[in-house]
C-alpha positions as CSV (number, residue, x, y, z in Angstrom):
1,A,39.7,9.4,49.3
2,M,36.0,7.8,49.8
3,V,36.9,4.8,47.8
4,Q,38.3,1.9,49.3
5,D,41.6,-0.4,47.8
6,A,39.5,-2.7,46.6
7,A,38.3,-4.3,42.9
8,V,38.1,-0.2,42.2
9,T,41.1,2.2,43.2
10,T,41.7,6.2,42.9
11,A,44.9,4.6,40.6
12,K,41.9,3.2,38.1
13,L,39.5,5.6,38.4
14,S,42.6,8.7,38.1
15,P,42.7,9.9,34.3
16,A,46.0,8.4,34.1
17,G,44.9,5.3,33.9
18,G,43.0,5.6,30.9
19,S,43.0,6.5,27.2
20,N,40.7,8.4,24.2
21,G,37.8,5.9,24.3
22,S,38.3,3.2,26.8
23,V,36.3,2.2,29.3
24,L,36.3,0.9,32.6
25,K,35.6,-2.9,33.0
26,H,36.2,-6.5,34.2
27,N,38.8,-8.3,33.1
28,G,37.9,-11.7,35.1
29,S,39.3,-10.8,37.9
30,A,39.6,-7.0,38.4
31,V,38.4,-3.7,37.4
32,V,41.0,-2.2,34.0
33,W,40.9,0.3,32.1
34,G,40.6,-0.8,28.4
35,Q,38.5,-1.2,25.4
36,D,35.4,-2.7,25.1
37,D,35.6,-5.4,22.0
38,A,31.8,-4.9,21.4
39,G,32.4,-1.7,19.8
40,G,31.3,0.3,22.7
41,L,29.3,0.9,26.0
42,T,27.4,-2.7,26.8
43,L,24.5,-3.0,29.2
44,P,23.9,-6.6,29.7
45,Y,20.4,-7.1,30.8
46,A,19.8,-10.7,32.6
47,G,17.0,-9.8,35.1
48,S,13.5,-11.1,35.2
49,G,11.6,-8.5,34.5
50,S,8.2,-8.4,31.9
51,S,8.6,-8.4,28.2
52,S,8.4,-4.0,28.8
53,S,11.3,-3.5,31.1
54,I,13.7,-0.6,29.9
55,L,17.0,-1.3,30.3
56,F,18.3,2.3,29.4
57,R,16.7,5.1,28.6
58,V,18.0,8.7,27.5
59,E,15.6,11.6,27.7
60,N,16.5,14.7,26.0
61,A,14.2,18.5,27.0
62,A,15.8,20.6,24.4
63,Q,16.5,20.8,20.8
64,G,18.9,17.9,19.1
65,G,18.9,14.3,19.6
66,A,18.3,12.2,22.9
67,I,20.4,9.3,20.9
68,I,22.5,10.4,17.7
69,G,24.4,7.6,16.4
70,T,27.1,7.7,13.4
71,S,29.2,5.5,11.6
72,S,31.6,6.0,8.9
73,G,32.1,2.3,7.8
74,G,28.8,1.0,9.3
75,E,25.3,1.5,10.7
76,G,24.6,4.3,12.9
77,V,22.8,2.9,15.3
78,R,21.5,-0.7,14.7
79,G,18.7,-2.5,16.8
80,T,18.3,-6.0,17.2
81,S,16.1,-8.8,18.9
82,S,15.6,-11.8,19.1
83,G,12.1,-12.5,19.9
84,A,9.5,-14.2,17.5
85,H,8.1,-11.0,15.9
86,Q,9.3,-8.2,18.3
87,A,10.9,-5.0,16.9
88,G,14.6,-3.9,17.3
89,V,13.7,-0.3,16.6
90,V,10.7,1.0,17.5
91,G,9.9,4.6,17.0
92,V,6.8,6.6,19.0
93,V,5.9,9.8,18.2
94,S,3.6,12.0,20.3
95,N,4.0,15.4,18.1
96,P,2.1,15.1,14.6
97,L,5.0,16.9,13.3
98,G,7.6,14.6,15.1
99,V,9.5,12.0,13.5
100,G,9.3,8.2,14.6
101,V,12.6,6.9,12.5
102,S,14.3,8.5,10.5
103,G,16.8,6.9,8.3
104,S,18.2,8.5,5.3
105,Q,21.3,7.1,2.6
106,V,23.3,10.1,0.4
107,A,25.8,7.3,-1.0
108,T,24.9,5.5,-3.8
109,S,23.2,2.2,-3.3
110,T,20.8,1.7,0.1
111,N,17.6,3.3,0.9
112,G,16.9,4.7,4.1
113,T,13.3,5.1,5.5
114,L,11.6,8.3,6.7
115,A,9.0,8.9,8.6
116,A,7.7,12.4,8.0
117,P,4.3,14.9,8.0
118,E,3.2,14.5,4.6
119,H,3.9,11.0,4.9
120,G,3.7,7.5,7.2
121,A,7.2,6.3,6.2
122,Y,8.9,6.3,2.8
123,G,12.1,5.3,1.4
124,I,14.5,7.6,-0.4
125,H,17.7,7.3,-2.6
126,F,19.2,10.6,-2.9
127,P,21.2,10.2,-5.7
128,T,18.0,9.1,-8.3
129,G,15.4,10.5,-6.5
130,N,13.8,6.9,-5.6
131,Y,11.2,6.0,-3.2
132,G,10.7,3.1,-2.0
133,Y,9.4,0.9,1.4
134,L,9.9,-2.8,1.7
135,G,7.1,-4.4,4.4
136,A,6.4,-7.8,4.3
137,S,3.5,-9.5,6.5
138,E,2.9,-13.0,8.1
139,Y,0.8,-15.1,10.4
140,S,-1.9,-12.8,9.0
141,V,-0.4,-9.2,10.2
142,I,-0.5,-6.0,8.2
143,G,3.1,-6.0,6.4
144,W,2.2,-2.0,5.6
145,R,-0.2,0.2,6.6
146,G,-1.1,4.2,4.8
147,D,-3.1,6.3,6.0
148,N,-3.9,9.8,5.7
149,S,-7.9,11.6,6.6
150,A,-6.5,15.4,5.7
151,V,-8.3,16.5,3.3
152,G,-8.2,19.6,0.7
153,G,-6.5,20.2,-2.9
154,L,-3.3,19.4,-4.7
155,G,-1.7,19.0,-1.5
156,S,-3.5,16.6,0.0
157,A,-1.4,13.6,0.6
158,N,-2.5,9.7,0.4
159,G,-2.3,7.1,1.9
160,V,-0.2,5.6,-0.2
161,Y,1.5,6.8,-3.2
162,G,2.3,5.3,-5.7
163,R,4.5,6.4,-9.2
164,C,6.9,4.6,-12.2
165,T,6.7,6.1,-15.4
166,V,9.1,4.0,-17.2
167,G,6.9,1.1,-18.0
168,G,8.6,-1.6,-19.4
169,G,6.9,-4.3,-17.0
170,R,7.6,-1.9,-14.1
171,F,5.0,-1.0,-12.0
172,A,3.6,1.6,-9.3
173,G,2.0,-0.3,-7.2
174,Y,2.4,-4.5,-7.6
175,F,0.3,-7.0,-5.3
176,N,0.7,-10.9,-5.9
177,G,-2.7,-12.0,-4.5
178,P,-6.0,-10.7,-3.8
179,V,-6.5,-7.4,-3.6
180,N,-9.7,-6.0,-1.5
181,I,-10.7,-2.5,-1.4
182,N,-13.4,-1.5,0.3
183,G,-14.6,1.9,-1.6
184,N,-14.3,3.4,-5.1
185,L,-12.1,2.2,-7.7
186,S,-11.3,4.9,-10.4
187,K,-9.0,4.1,-13.4
188,S,-8.3,5.6,-16.7
189,G,-8.7,2.0,-18.1
190,G,-8.2,-1.9,-17.4
191,S,-7.0,-5.7,-17.9
192,F,-6.3,-8.8,-17.4
193,R,-3.3,-10.5,-18.4
194,I,-2.1,-14.0,-18.0
195,D,0.2,-17.1,-19.9
196,H,-1.0,-17.7,-23.2
197,P,-3.1,-20.9,-23.3
198,L,-1.4,-21.5,-26.8
199,D,2.1,-20.7,-25.8
200,P,2.3,-19.6,-22.0
201,E,5.8,-20.1,-21.7
202,N,6.9,-17.2,-24.1
203,K,3.1,-15.0,-24.5
204,Y,0.7,-13.3,-22.6
205,L,-2.7,-12.7,-23.1
206,S,-4.6,-9.8,-22.8
207,H,-8.3,-9.0,-22.6
208,S,-10.0,-5.5,-21.7
209,F,-12.5,-4.6,-19.1
210,V,-16.1,-4.2,-19.9
211,E,-16.9,-0.6,-19.1
212,S,-20.7,1.1,-18.8
213,P,-21.7,4.1,-17.5
214,D,-24.1,2.5,-15.4
215,M,-23.4,0.4,-12.4
216,M,-24.3,-2.7,-14.0
217,N,-24.3,-6.3,-13.3
218,V,-24.3,-8.9,-16.6
219,Y,-25.9,-12.2,-15.9
220,N,-25.8,-15.3,-19.4
221,G,-27.0,-18.6,-19.6
222,N,-29.0,-21.5,-22.1
223,V,-32.4,-22.4,-22.0
224,V,-34.5,-25.1,-23.4
225,I,-38.1,-24.6,-25.2
226,D,-40.3,-27.1,-23.5
227,Q,-42.8,-28.6,-24.9
228,A,-45.9,-25.4,-24.6
229,G,-43.2,-23.9,-26.2
230,E,-41.6,-21.5,-23.4
231,A,-39.3,-21.4,-20.8
232,W,-38.2,-20.2,-17.6
233,V,-35.3,-18.8,-16.3
234,E,-34.5,-18.9,-12.5
235,L,-32.0,-16.3,-11.0
236,P,-30.3,-16.8,-8.1
237,G,-32.6,-15.8,-4.9
238,W,-31.3,-12.3,-4.4
239,F,-31.6,-10.9,-8.5
240,E,-34.1,-8.7,-7.7
241,A,-32.8,-7.5,-4.1
242,L,-29.5,-6.2,-5.8
243,N,-30.9,-5.1,-9.0
244,R,-33.1,-3.0,-11.2
245,D,-34.4,-1.3,-14.9
246,F,-33.8,-4.9,-16.4
247,R,-32.7,-5.5,-19.9
248,Y,-33.2,-8.6,-22.3
249,Q,-31.7,-9.9,-25.0
250,L,-32.1,-13.4,-26.7
251,T,-30.7,-16.0,-29.2
252,C,-31.2,-19.2,-31.0
253,V,-28.6,-21.6,-31.1
254,G,-29.6,-24.6,-34.1
255,G,-32.3,-23.2,-35.4
256,F,-34.7,-20.1,-35.8
257,A,-37.4,-18.7,-33.6
258,P,-39.8,-15.8,-32.9
259,V,-38.5,-16.0,-29.3
260,Y,-39.4,-13.0,-27.0
261,I,-40.2,-12.3,-23.2
262,A,-43.5,-13.3,-22.1
263,E,-42.9,-12.0,-18.4
264,K,-40.7,-9.9,-17.1
265,V,-38.3,-10.6,-14.1
266,A,-40.7,-11.3,-11.2
267,N,-40.1,-13.4,-7.8
268,N,-36.5,-13.7,-9.3
269,R,-37.0,-15.5,-12.8
270,F,-38.5,-14.3,-16.3
271,K,-40.0,-16.6,-18.9
272,I,-39.4,-16.7,-22.3
273,A,-42.3,-17.9,-25.3
274,G,-42.6,-18.4,-28.7
275,G,-40.4,-20.8,-29.4
276,R,-40.7,-24.3,-30.4
277,P,-40.1,-27.1,-28.3
278,G,-36.3,-28.7,-27.9
279,L,-34.7,-25.5,-29.4
280,E,-32.3,-24.2,-27.1
281,V,-32.0,-20.1,-26.2
282,S,-28.9,-18.4,-25.2
283,W,-30.6,-15.6,-22.8
284,Q,-28.2,-12.2,-21.3
285,V,-30.1,-9.9,-19.0
286,T,-28.7,-7.4,-17.4
287,G,-29.6,-5.0,-13.7
288,I,-28.2,-1.8,-12.7
289,R,-27.2,-2.4,-9.0
290,Q,-29.7,-1.3,-5.9
291,D,-28.2,-2.1,-3.2
292,A,-26.8,0.2,-0.2
293,W,-23.8,0.7,-1.1
294,A,-24.3,1.8,-5.0
295,N,-27.0,4.2,-3.8
296,A,-24.8,5.9,-1.6
297,H,-22.3,5.7,-3.8
298,R,-23.2,6.5,-7.5
299,I,-20.3,7.0,-9.6
300,P,-21.4,10.6,-12.2
301,V,-20.7,10.1,-15.8
302,E,-19.7,13.6,-16.6
303,E,-18.1,16.0,-14.1
304,D,-17.2,19.3,-13.5
305,K,-12.6,19.6,-12.3
306,P,-12.6,20.9,-8.8
307,E,-11.3,24.8,-9.0
308,E,-7.9,23.8,-8.1
309,E,-7.3,21.0,-10.9
310,R,-8.7,23.2,-13.8
311,G,-6.2,23.8,-16.3
312,T,-4.0,20.4,-15.5
313,Y,-4.4,17.0,-17.6
314,L,-4.8,13.3,-15.9
315,A,-2.5,12.2,-19.5
316,P,-1.1,15.8,-20.7
317,E,1.4,13.9,-23.2
318,L,-1.7,12.6,-24.5
319,W,-3.1,16.6,-25.6
320,G,0.2,17.3,-26.0
321,Q,0.9,19.4,-23.5
322,P,3.9,19.2,-21.0
323,E,5.0,16.9,-18.0
324,E,4.5,20.5,-15.7
325,Q,0.5,20.7,-16.8
326,G,-0.3,16.9,-15.4
327,L,-2.1,16.6,-12.6
328,T,-0.1,14.2,-11.0
329,W,3.3,16.6,-11.5
330,L,1.5,19.6,-9.1
331,Q,-0.2,16.9,-6.7
332,E,3.6,15.8,-6.2
333,A,5.0,19.3,-5.8
334,G,5.5,18.4,-2.1
335,I,7.2,15.1,-1.8
336,R,9.7,16.9,-4.3
337,A,10.5,19.9,-1.8
338,D,10.4,17.4,0.7
339,R,13.0,15.3,-1.4
340,D,15.3,18.8,-1.6
341,R,15.2,19.5,1.7
342,E,16.6,16.2,2.9
343,R,18.8,16.7,0.6
344,K,20.0,19.9,1.7
345,D,19.9,19.0,5.4
346,L,21.8,15.5,5.7
347,R,24.2,17.7,3.3
């Protein structure tokens, strides 16, 4: 009775005026019951507020989701933004055990994205058990960042963890561009691989890295002996600040002479003597890093495994041991438990 007979009438508000799933909307001349062609309820916003203006807010203090989207043929929830570098959907977590944005896929071909306590974000494909996350970077911003400062043993997570056991040109991590590591790099082996200089279309050429138990730097060059039978080798101005414990090697080119180190490195240079005028000598000098970072982070050549890692292997198959004896197998126990739990919860 409080509604006057105008655009909205009591008849239009009556349950008899609509059907299951219908909404009250304006058809251009009057307010009528009908179906929303956009697929539900549309809340247009044409105000002049700031970029942080909120169009629609749902708060839920109880257990469960504030907004739950379910679809049998499309997206459960879709977020779209036409602004430059703006997000369609943003998930913010104030509880360390909460989930910012959770997406799961139990069909056959699509990956989801899940933020969980053990991981910043990961994508999981349940039919195969594969994990993946796609991050892109443009305009000098971070495409993907993983951060973990937890301390512990086998259960500790990593900022970024990649795993691939298939081989055949597949990698746990692939970087197409420069990579910077502010810290120690530990590896089982290493090499460079390039297009083969003699057959670049059909072959690769690989060389192994030069390894040393020391944090060693290698320098070399050629020098010509002067009329006095000597030659000074000038080194960079930072040479002695960076290096210590120098070792020398000399080789004559095009002839023989009893060349030797007449004066060791001092003031960033050393002297060769014992040659004849015009003789070319190849030299090599190695030094051990003594900069502040190296002094604070010496690499232990031999070390006992931590108590929780004893009995495990980095490469169990090379020692005739089962996969379950591998360190990574035990470290990934939490990931496998997450996957199984997610499968169970979502099904």
